[in-house]
N, C-alpha and C positions, 0 to 999 in steps of 0.2 A: 581832406584837410590834414595837413601835417602838424605835428606837435613839436615845438622847439624846446630846447633846454630851458630858456627863460620862461616859457609857458608852464613847464613842469615845476620849476622852482616857485613861480608865483602861485600855482595851484596848491602846492605843499604849504606855502605861507598862509593862504586863505584857510586851508584845512586846519592848520595849527591854531590860528586865531579863533575859528569857529568852535573847535573842540575845547579850547581854553575857556571860551565864554559858556559853553554848555556845562563844563565842570564847575564853573563859578555859580551858575544859576541852580545847579542841582546840589550845591553845597559840598561837592567833592574836592573843591579847591578854594582856598581863601585868598582874597586879594592882597593880603599882607605878606604872602609867602614869596620866597625867592622864585619858585617855579612859575607863579602867575606872571610876574614881570618878565622873567626870562623867556617864557613861551611867547608872550606878546611881542617882545623885542625881536625874536627870531622870525616870527611870522611877518611882522612889518618889514624887516630887512629883506626877506625873500621876495615879498611883493615889490619892494623898491627895486630889487635887481631886475625883476621882469619888466618893470616900468622904464628902466633904463633903455631897454630895447624897443619898447612900444609906448612912448610917452603919452601921458594923459594928465594934464595939469591938476585937475581936482583930485585925482587919485594920488598923485605925488604929494600934494599938500596934506591930505588926510593921513596918509601912511607915514609921512615925515613927522607929523605931530604924534602919531601913535607910537613911533619908535622913540622919539624924545621923551614922551611921558613914561614909557616903559623903562627907559634908561634912568630916568629920575627915580622910579620905583626901585630899580636895582641898587642905585646909590643909597637910597634911604634904607634899604634892607642891610646893606654892608655897614653903614654908619650906626645902625641900631646897637645899643648896648645889650650885651647878653643878660638874660634874667638870672638872678642869683637867689 
């Protein structure tokens, strides 16, 4: 079995999302942080890249929503007023 670049990118994306979730559950990362939304967005984007080469509609749908929700979280973080 040969491993293609899209497979490698998709696997990195999955690893990123899984590690982010582990960090959230172990309270090493908070969902309100920039890192949480950023890591989820990167993971979803990498998975979507791999799905471009090997389409699977249900996976495309879930990863598209994952990316959109993560981008919403990034936007929310950027718009947040700094604490004084």
